[in-house]
C-alpha positions in Angstrom: 26.4 -67.1 45.2 28.3 -66.3 41.9 29.8 -69.8 42.3 26.5 -71.2 40.6 26.9 -69.0 37.6 27.8 -70.9 34.6 27.6 -74.6 33.8 26.5 -77.2 36.5 26.3 -80.8 35.5 23.7 -83.1 36.8 26.3 -86.0 36.8 25.3 -89.6 36.2 26.1 -92.5 38.4 28.0 -95.1 36.4 27.3 -98.6 37.1 29.3 -101.8 36.3 27.6 -104.7 34.3 26.4 -106.2 37.5 24.6 -103.1 38.5 27.0 -102.1 41.3 28.3 -98.4 41.4 31.4 -98.0 39.1 33.6 -95.8 41.3 36.6 -95.9 38.7 34.0 -94.7 35.9 32.8 -92.1 38.2 36.3 -90.7 39.0 37.0 -90.7 35.3 33.7 -88.7 34.5 34.4 -86.2 37.4 37.9 -85.4 36.0 36.5 -85.4 32.5 34.2 -82.7 33.6 36.6 -80.6 35.4 38.9 -80.7 32.3 35.9 -79.7 30.2 35.6 -76.5 32.1 32.4 -76.7 34.0 31.7 -74.5 37.0 30.2 -77.1 39.3 28.8 -80.6 39.7 25.6 -81.8 41.1 25.7 -85.2 42.6 22.8 -87.4 43.1 20.2 -85.6 41.2 17.6 -87.3 38.9 20.3 -87.9 36.3 22.2 -89.5 38.9 19.6 -92.2 39.4 19.2 -91.3 43.0 15.7 -93.0 43.1 17.4 -96.4 42.8 20.2 -95.9 45.1 20.3 -97.1 48.8 21.0 -94.8 51.6 24.4 -96.4 52.0 25.2 -95.9 48.2 24.2 -92.3 48.4 26.3 -91.6 51.3 29.4 -93.3 49.8 28.9 -91.6 46.4 28.6 -88.0 48.0 31.9 -88.7 50.0 33.6 -90.3 47.0 32.7 -87.3 44.8 33.8 -84.7 47.2 37.0 -86.5 47.7 37.7 -86.7 43.9 36.7 -83.1 43.3 38.9 -82.0 46.1 37.8 -78.4 46.0 38.8 -77.9 42.3 35.2 -76.9 41.3 31.9 -76.1 43.3 29.8 -79.1 44.5 26.0 -79.5 45.0 24.5 -82.4 46.7 20.9 -83.6 45.7 18.7 -84.4 48.7 15.0 -84.6 48.0 12.0 -86.8 48.7 8.2 -86.7 49.2 8.4 -87.4 53.0 9.4 -84.0 54.6 10.4 -85.4 57.9 12.6 -87.9 56.2 14.2 -85.2 54.1 14.9 -83.0 57.0 16.7 -85.8 58.7 18.9 -86.5 55.6 19.7 -82.8 55.5 20.6 -82.7 59.1 22.7 -85.9 59.0 24.5 -84.8 55.7 28.3 -84.4 56.0 28.7 -81.1 54.2 32.5 -81.4 53.8 33.4 -80.4 50.2 29.8 -79.1 49.4 28.6 -75.8 48.7 24.8 -76.1 48.4 21.9 -78.6 48.3 19.6 -79.1 45.4 16.1 -80.3 46.4 13.3 -81.2 44.1 10.0 -80.6 45.1 7.9 -83.5 46.5 6.8 -86.1 43.8 3.7 -88.3 43.8 1.9 -86.6 46.8 0.9 -83.6 44.6 0.8 -81.1 47.5 -0.7 -77.7 47.3 1.4 -74.7 47.1 1.1 -74.3 50.8 2.4 -77.8 51.3 5.3 -77.2 48.9 6.1 -74.0 50.9 6.0 -75.7 54.2 8.0 -78.6 52.8 10.9 -76.2 51.8 10.5 -74.2 54.9 11.3 -77.2 57.1 14.4 -78.0 54.9 15.6 -74.3 55.0 15.4 -74.4 58.7 17.4 -77.4 59.1 20.0 -77.2 56.4 23.8 -76.1 57.0 24.1 -75.2 53.4 22.2 -72.9 51.0 19.3 -74.4 49.2 18.6 -74.5 45.4 15.0 -75.3 44.8 14.0 -77.7 41.8 11.0 -77.4 40.0 10.5 -80.2 37.5 6.6 -80.8 37.3 7.0 -83.4 34.4 8.5 -85.8 37.0 7.1 -84.6 40.1 3.3 -84.3 39.1 3.1 -80.8 40.5 4.3 -77.4 39.7 6.0 -75.0 42.0 4.2 -71.7 41.1 5.9 -68.6 40.5 4.3 -66.9 43.6 5.5 -69.9 45.8 9.1 -69.6 44.4 9.2 -65.8 45.0 7.6 -66.2 48.6 10.3 -68.7 49.5 13.0 -66.6 47.9 11.8 -63.5 50.0 11.4 -65.4 53.3 14.4 -67.5 53.5 18.0 -66.1 52.8 19.3 -69.7 52.8 17.2 -70.4 49.6 19.5 -69.0 46.9 18.1 -70.0 43.6 15.9 -72.4 41.7 16.6 -74.9 39.0 13.6 -74.1 36.9 12.5 -77.0 34.5 8.8 -76.2 33.9 9.5 -75.0 30.5 6.8 -72.3 31.1 8.1 -69.0 30.0 5.2 -67.2 31.4 6.1 -68.6 34.9 9.8 -67.9 34.3 9.0 -64.2 33.3 7.1 -63.9 36.6 9.8 -65.3 38.7 12.4 -63.0 37.0 10.3 -59.9 37.4 9.3 -60.3 41.1 12.4 -62.3 42.7 14.8 -60.7 45.0 17.8 -59.4 43.1 20.3 -62.0 44.3 18.1 -65.0 44.0 19.4 -67.3 41.0 17.3 -68.5 38.2 19.1 -71.5 36.7 17.9 -73.4 33.6 16.9 -77.0 34.1 16.3 -77.7 30.6 19.2 -78.0 28.1 17.3 -76.9 25.0 16.1 -73.5 26.4 19.2 -72.3 28.4 20.0 -69.6 25.9 16.7 -67.9 25.9 16.5 -68.3 29.7 19.8 -66.6 30.1 18.5 -63.9 27.8 15.7 -63.4 30.3 18.3 -63.2 33.2 19.1 -66.8 34.3 22.7 -67.3 35.4 23.4 -70.6 33.7 22.3 -74.3 33.5 22.4 -77.6 35.3 22.8 -79.7 32.3 22.4 -83.4 31.4 23.9 -83.3 27.8 27.0 -81.7 29.5 28.0 -85.1 30.9 29.2 -86.0 27.5 30.0 -82.6 26.1 31.1 -80.4 28.9 33.3 -78.1 26.7 30.6 -77.4 24.2 28.0 -76.7 26.8 30.0 -74.6 29.0 31.5 -72.5 26.1 28.1 -71.8 24.9 26.9 -70.8 28.2 29.8 -68.4 29.0 29.0 -66.8 25.7 25.5 -66.2 26.7 26.5 -64.9 30.1 29.0 -62.5 28.2 26.0 -61.2 26.2 27.5 -62.8 23.0 24.2 -64.3 22.1 25.1 -64.3 18.4 28.3 -66.2 19.0 26.4 -68.7 21.2 23.8 -69.4 18.6 26.1 -71.8 16.6 26.8 -73.8 19.7 23.1 -73.8 20.7 22.1 -75.0 17.3 24.9 -77.7 17.1 23.5 -79.2 20.3 19.9 -79.5 19.2 20.1 -83.1 17.7 22.3 -84.7 20.4 20.1 -83.0 23.2 16.9 -84.4 21.6 18.5 -87.9 21.2 19.8 -87.9 24.8 16.1 -87.6 26.0 14.1 -89.3 23.3 14.1 -92.7 25.2 14.6 -91.3 28.8 17.4 -89.6 30.8 20.1 -90.7 31.7 20.0 -93.7 29.3 20.6 -91.6 26.4 23.6 -89.5 27.8 25.1 -92.8 29.1 25.2 -94.1 25.6 27.1 -91.1 24.6 29.6 -91.5 27.6 30.1 -95.2 26.6 30.9 -94.1 23.0 33.4 -91.5 24.4 35.0 -94.1 26.6 34.3 -92.5 29.9 31.9 -95.1 31.5 29.5 -97.9 30.6 25.8 -97.4 29.6 24.3 -99.5 32.4 21.3 -98.0 33.9 19.2 -99.6 36.9 15.6 -100.9 36.5 13.0 -99.6 36.0 15.2 -97.6 33.5 16.5 -99.6 30.5 19.1 -98.9 27.9 18.2 -97.1 24.8 17.3 -99.2 21.7 19.9 -100.0 19.2 18.2 -97.6 16.7 18.5 -94.6 19.0 22.0 -95.7 20.2 23.3 -95.8 16.6 22.0 -92.1 16.1 23.6 -90.9 19.3 26.9 -92.5 18.4 26.8 -90.9 15.0 26.0 -87.5 16.5 28.7 -87.7 19.0 31.3 -88.5 16.4 30.5 -85.2 14.9 32.0 -83.4 17.9 
C-alpha cells in the first residue's frame, strides 16, 4: 500500500460557465497535477463537488479521469453516501479499471452510532473489489469516527487499508497511531496540519490546496517523509496564507479561484456553493502570484 504514501490530490471538478462538466479543463488539471509530481489523485471526493453531480456525470468523470491518467500515477475513486445499501450497490457496480482504491466518507446527516458506522463500512468492505480508505470528516458529516471504531475496522478487514483523518483532533490521531495495525495507513485530511501528522507517523496527505500548488505541496510532504522536517518547515509556512484563503469562504470555491488565476480551469461552482467574494478572490490572486 506504499502507493498511497506522499501527496494525493482531492481533485476539483471543473465546470463550464453554463454549469456543465468541463472535460477539457479536467484533462488540463490532471496533466498539471501529474507534471507537478503528486503521487495519486482522488476523483469525486468532497472537493470534486460529488454531492451536486448526477449518477451519470459521476460515471463519466470516473471513466474519463482513468483514461487521462492512463496508469501514470495511482488513482482513487470517491464513493460514499448515507444510504448504506445504495453505497454498496455503487461499489459493486463500479468499473475499477484504472483505479487502485476507494475513498469512502462516513455517512453524513444520519449521525449514526459507532456501531452503525462500523456496520456501514463492514458492508462496503465485504462488497468492494478494491482496497478501502476510510474518511473521517466530522465537520461535514456531523459525526465522528472514533479512534476505537477506526482501529476495530482496521483489525477486522484487511481490505480497509487506511484512513483520511480530518477531525483535527490530535488526541484521537495519537490513539489511532498507537493502536492501529502496523500496515494501516494514516493520511492527513487537513492541509494545514500535514507536517505534524507525518511527524506522528502519517504517510502523507490528500490535499485540496495541491490542486493549485502540486509541486509545492508534494515537495514539502516528501521532505517530511524523508525526516527533513527542518527543510519542510519553510514550505509549510509559505503555504499558511494560501491555505487559509482557500478555505475561508468554503471549498472548493477558493482553490478554483486559484486555478482560474493559473489558467488551468474556470472558477465555476454548483449551487448551493457560490464563488468567493471579490475581496477574497483578490487576496487569493495576490497570494498565488507569490508562487
